[in-house]
RODO-2510 file (C-alpha; in nm, 4 decimals, decimal comma):
residues 256
     n   res          X          Y          Z
     1     m    -1,5874     2,5040     1,2517
     2     a    -1,6061     2,1977     1,0284
     3     r    -1,3191     2,1469     0,7867
     4     k    -1,3940     2,1699     0,4176
     5     p    -1,4114     1,8398     0,2315
     6     t    -1,1200     1,7533     0,0063
     7     l    -1,1286     1,6114    -0,3440
     8     s    -0,8371     1,4718    -0,5404
     9     p    -0,7867     1,3739    -0,9045
    10     s    -0,8242     1,0086    -0,8011
    11     k    -1,1588     1,0739    -0,6350
    12     l    -1,2893     1,2780    -0,9272
    13     t    -1,1715     1,0251    -1,1852
    14     t    -1,3325     0,7417    -0,9898
    15     y    -1,6629     0,9299    -0,9725
    16     l    -1,6643     1,0032    -1,3448
    17     a    -1,5913     0,6388    -1,4209
    18     c    -1,8668     0,5125    -1,1897
    19     p    -2,0526     0,6851    -0,9045
    20     d    -2,1127     0,3445    -0,7453
    21     k    -1,7399     0,2749    -0,7366
    22     y    -1,6891     0,6157    -0,5750
    23     k    -1,9519     0,5279    -0,3161
    24     w    -1,7887     0,1997    -0,2192
    25     t    -1,4376     0,3483    -0,2252
    26     y    -1,4912     0,6752    -0,0400
    27     v    -1,8376     0,6914     0,1170
    28     d    -1,9673     0,3538     0,2339
    29     e    -1,7259     0,1707     0,4666
    30     r    -1,8577    -0,1690     0,3594
    31     g    -1,6551    -0,1285     0,0416
    32     k    -1,3196    -0,1644     0,2179
    33     w    -1,3876    -0,5332     0,2855
    34     y    -1,4061    -0,6018    -0,0883
    35     l    -1,0907    -0,4210    -0,1974
    36     r    -0,8149    -0,6428    -0,3322
    37     s    -0,4530    -0,5597    -0,4021
    38     k    -0,3770    -0,4869    -0,7664
    39     s    -0,0515    -0,5864    -0,9308
    40     y    -0,0467    -0,2765    -1,1514
    41     y    -0,0670    -0,0519    -0,8430
    42     s     0,2180    -0,2422    -0,6814
    43     f     0,4219    -0,2231    -1,0020
    44     g     0,3667     0,1497    -1,0464
    45     t     0,4385     0,2325    -0,6833
    46     s     0,7593     0,0303    -0,6919
    47     l     0,8853     0,2190    -0,9977
    48     h     0,7779     0,5566    -0,8602
    49     s     0,9765     0,5035    -0,5411
    50     v     1,2956     0,4478    -0,7419
    51     l     1,2468     0,7476    -0,9726
    52     q     1,1605     0,9650    -0,6751
    53     r     1,4943     0,8869    -0,5158
    54     f     1,6829     0,9204    -0,8451
    55     h     1,5560     1,2757    -0,8984
    56     d     1,6022     1,3799    -0,5359
    57     e     1,9205     1,5876    -0,5374
    58     g     1,9543     1,5335    -0,1643
    59     d     1,9560     1,1547    -0,2022
    60     k     2,3040     1,0451    -0,3067
    61     g     2,2194     0,6763    -0,2747
    62     v     2,0547     0,6432    -0,6170
    63     t     2,2663     0,8032    -0,8876
    64     t     2,3538     0,5027    -1,1051
    65     v     2,1639     0,2294    -1,2828
    66     h     2,3112    -0,0314    -1,0488
    67     q     2,1967     0,1589    -0,7405
    68     a     1,8500     0,2157    -0,8859
    69     v     1,7996    -0,1532    -0,9632
    70     a     1,9128    -0,2414    -0,6112
    71     v     1,6597     0,0034    -0,4653
    72     l     1,3865    -0,1447    -0,6841
    73     e     1,4639    -0,4909    -0,5481
    74     e     1,4701    -0,3654    -0,1885
    75     n     1,1420    -0,1734    -0,2198
    76     w     0,9548    -0,4117    -0,4473
    77     i     0,5884    -0,4490    -0,3537
    78     e     0,4697    -0,8068    -0,3988
    79     a     0,0960    -0,7590    -0,3389
    80     g    -0,1575    -0,8369    -0,6076
    81     y     0,0316    -1,0706    -0,8392
    82     a    -0,1409    -1,3904    -0,9450
    83     s     0,1689    -1,6037    -0,8965
    84     q     0,5367    -1,5927    -0,8102
    85     d     0,6210    -1,6304    -1,1790
    86     d     0,4050    -1,3287    -1,2681
    87     m     0,5735    -1,1246    -1,0001
    88     m     0,9248    -1,2195    -1,1118
    89     q     0,8386    -1,1356    -1,4714
    90     a     0,7055    -0,7973    -1,3599
    91     m     1,0224    -0,7322    -1,1600
    92     a     1,2342    -0,8105    -1,4658
    93     e     1,0258    -0,5642    -1,6676
    94     g     1,0617    -0,3083    -1,3893
    95     k     1,4399    -0,3416    -1,3878
    96     e     1,4522    -0,2947    -1,7649
    97     i     1,2313     0,0149    -1,7409
    98     v     1,4456     0,1672    -1,4668
    99     e     1,7693     0,0923    -1,6541
   100     n     1,6414     0,2444    -1,9795
   101     y     1,4953     0,5487    -1,8051
   102     i     1,8146     0,6372    -1,6187
   103     e     2,0418     0,5716    -1,9166
   104     n     1,8244     0,7896    -2,1420
   105     f     1,7988     1,0632    -1,8797
   106     k     2,1750     1,0742    -1,8259
   107     a     2,2339     1,0885    -2,2023
   108     q     2,0426     1,4170    -2,2293
   109     p     2,1813     1,7591    -2,1316
   110     v     2,0551     1,8867    -1,7965
   111     t     1,8564     2,2028    -1,8702
   112     a     1,6350     2,2178    -1,5617
   113     k     1,6523     2,1628    -1,1900
   114     t     1,4039     1,9557    -0,9925
   115     l     1,1972     2,1815    -0,7700
   116     y     0,9544     1,9327    -0,6138
   117     i     0,9303     1,5551    -0,5809
   118     e     0,6086     1,3856    -0,4679
   119     k     0,4793     1,7282    -0,3709
   120     l     0,1339     1,7535    -0,2155
   121     l    -0,0404     2,0761    -0,3180
   122     r    -0,3803     2,2139    -0,2269
   123     v    -0,6034     2,5000    -0,3305
   124     d    -0,9335     2,6173    -0,1849
   125     l    -1,1986     2,6140    -0,4584
   126     g    -1,4837     2,7332    -0,2386
   127     p    -1,7085     2,4315    -0,1765
   128     f    -1,4074     2,2037    -0,1331
   129     v    -1,0295     2,1910    -0,1242
   130     l    -0,8588     2,0367    -0,4252
   131     i    -0,5510     1,8344    -0,3332
   132     g    -0,3036     1,6525    -0,5514
   133     r     0,0374     1,4883    -0,5218
   134     i     0,2650     1,5627    -0,8175
   135     d     0,5383     1,3157    -0,9142
   136     r     0,7904     1,5829    -1,0089
   137     v     0,8159     1,9527    -1,0930
   138     d     1,1146     2,0885    -1,2868
   139     e     1,2132     2,4530    -1,3064
   140     h     1,3617     2,5571    -1,6412
   141     d     1,6180     2,8271    -1,7139
   142     d     1,3460     3,0714    -1,8219
   143     g     1,1657     3,0304    -1,4894
   144     s     0,8841     2,8180    -1,6288
   145     l     0,7681     2,5089    -1,4404
   146     e     0,7081     2,1646    -1,5846
   147     i     0,4940     1,8990    -1,4199
   148     v     0,6261     1,5491    -1,4909
   149     d     0,3981     1,2509    -1,4387
   150     y     0,5136     0,8903    -1,4789
   151     k     0,2813     0,6299    -1,6301
   152     s     0,4136     0,2802    -1,5678
   153     g     0,1504     0,1029    -1,7760
   154     r     0,1679     0,3137    -2,0907
   155     q     0,3558     0,2283    -2,4071
   156     d     0,2868     0,5579    -2,5853
   157     v     0,1506     0,9038    -2,5140
   158     s     0,0394     1,2106    -2,7108
   159     a    -0,0177     1,5788    -2,6380
   160     e    -0,3906     1,5096    -2,6613
   161     d    -0,3545     1,2500    -2,3853
   162     v    -0,1959     1,5117    -2,1616
   163     s    -0,4403     1,7950    -2,2368
   164     g    -0,7396     1,5649    -2,1913
   165     d    -0,6209     1,4103    -1,8652
   166     l    -0,8210     1,5343    -1,5662
   167     a    -0,5383     1,4735    -1,3203
   168     m    -0,2861     1,6684    -1,5281
   169     n    -0,5229     1,9637    -1,5490
   170     c    -0,5752     1,9454    -1,1729
   171     y    -0,1986     1,9494    -1,1234
   172     g    -0,1718     2,2467    -1,3582
   173     l    -0,4342     2,4335    -1,1588
   174     l    -0,2650     2,3496    -0,8298
   175     l     0,0822     2,4513    -0,9419
   176     s    -0,0396     2,7699    -1,1102
   177     s    -0,2183     2,8662    -0,7901
   178     k     0,1015     2,8172    -0,5905
   179     h     0,3122     3,0030    -0,8488
   180     p     0,0865     3,2721    -0,9999
   181     g     0,2188     3,4432    -1,3073
   182     v     0,4627     3,1625    -1,3885
   183     a     0,4275     2,9646    -1,7109
   184     v     0,3334     2,6037    -1,6370
   185     s     0,3499     2,2997    -1,8628
   186     a     0,2729     1,9339    -1,8034
   187     s     0,4342     1,6186    -1,9362
   188     i     0,3454     1,2529    -1,9221
   189     v     0,6290     1,0023    -1,9510
   190     a     0,5287     0,6560    -2,0751
   191     l     0,7845     0,4543    -1,8821
   192     r     0,7607     0,1371    -2,0895
   193     s     0,8774     0,3149    -2,4043
   194     g     1,0327     0,6347    -2,2734
   195     e     0,7988     0,8460    -2,4861
   196     k     0,7114     1,1885    -2,3506
   197     a     0,4385     1,4353    -2,4464
   198     t     0,4053     1,7912    -2,3205
   199     v     0,1446     2,0679    -2,3250
   200     v     0,1670     2,4271    -2,2040
   201     f    -0,1293     2,5418    -1,9965
   202     d    -0,3233     2,8451    -2,1117
   203     k    -0,4327     3,0775    -1,8311
   204     d    -0,7862     3,1227    -1,9645
   205     e    -0,8314     2,7501    -2,0276
   206     l    -0,7203     2,6731    -1,6728
   207     e    -0,9778     2,9194    -1,5422
   208     h    -1,2527     2,7479    -1,7429
   209     f    -1,1308     2,4154    -1,6080
   210     r    -1,1459     2,5514    -1,2535
   211     q    -1,5069     2,6572    -1,3030
   212     d    -1,6030     2,3180    -1,4455
   213     l    -1,4177     2,1461    -1,1631
   214     v    -1,6186     2,3347    -0,9008
   215     v    -1,9430     2,2223    -1,0655
   216     l    -1,8221     1,8607    -1,0783
   217     g    -1,6987     1,8726    -0,7203
   218     e    -2,0310     2,0030    -0,5930
   219     e    -2,2079     1,7199    -0,7751
   220     v    -1,9754     1,4628    -0,6180
   221     l    -2,0235     1,6018    -0,2679
   222     e    -2,3986     1,6560    -0,2876
   223     r    -2,4894     1,3245    -0,4538
   224     d    -2,7344     1,1058    -0,2611
   225     y    -2,5348     0,7847    -0,2698
   226     d    -2,7891     0,5884    -0,0675
   227     s    -3,0403     0,6208    -0,3515
   228     l    -2,8025     0,5147    -0,6271
   229     v    -2,9250     0,2295    -0,8469
   230     p    -2,6214     0,0379    -0,9773
   231     v    -2,6082     0,0146    -1,3557
   232     g    -2,3638    -0,2266    -1,5143
   233     k    -2,0737    -0,0953    -1,7216
   234     p    -1,7852    -0,2558    -1,9133
   235     l    -1,5555    -0,1891    -1,6180
   236     c    -1,7735    -0,4013    -1,3874
   237     k    -1,6016    -0,7286    -1,4764
   238     e    -1,2773    -0,6015    -1,3211
   239     c    -1,4389    -0,4209    -1,0292
   240     d    -1,3987    -0,5396    -0,6704
   241     f    -1,7395    -0,4006    -0,5780
   242     l    -1,9526    -0,5941    -0,8259
   243     p    -2,0830    -0,8325    -0,5545
   244     l    -2,2077    -0,5300    -0,3581
   245     c    -2,3822    -0,3786    -0,6580
   246     r    -2,5451    -0,7121    -0,7432
   247     k    -2,7049    -0,7182    -0,3997
   248     h    -2,9120    -0,4111    -0,4854
   249     p    -3,2715    -0,5178    -0,5686
   250     d    -3,2829    -0,2879    -0,8732
   251     y    -2,9359    -0,3640    -1,0051
   252     v    -2,9175    -0,3372    -1,3849
   253     p    -2,6494    -0,5718    -1,5270
   254     f    -2,4333    -0,4705    -1,8203
   255     s    -2,5756    -0,6118    -2,1433
   256     g    -2,2925    -0,5320    -2,3860
***
């Protein structure tokens, strides 16, 4: 029996941004030859690896600012930077972010315990399986669960940003499915400023989201990608796949 297809927040977000980008990223293998490393991915992954270890109660090697900075240096990903100077500047910014994050975290009273770190969850939604990897889940004294997601490129964040974020809603659905009957909230931490915004998921709203997600997922999976006619968008100028789209005889360039 064939396994059900899987969809993730990254796949769904990519599709909503541009079906052609989804095609070249996940469907047509020719796209992999055009992918280039991105400095912001390298930067974010480097920071995530440090915070993952800091919040892992079983990892006693990263409990201080000094240790965290050392781990950042050891695990720094160099791919995607335009120059050595750009990379060194990014590393300096990364060290400052890590230092500020850990100092601020240690200055606050500990009111929750970390339940999951980099936890991969999945739920069967019928036509497909939704999967998602959550940065961190904290369990509070009242038994409620809080999803914590780090954003390395953000300076600020609001509750509206959290409630309107497709990935955060996916995480809420995944965690609620694993822990039925438990109150679930979600927070985004803007690492550059330390700002944090939180929303509490409503059970009925999550159910509506699940229904909409199934409809979107079926569209993604059933789309005839071979017949797509690429239409230019503002994001095209930064897209690795623009040369592929331009090869299409009916390609419509962005005119904005």
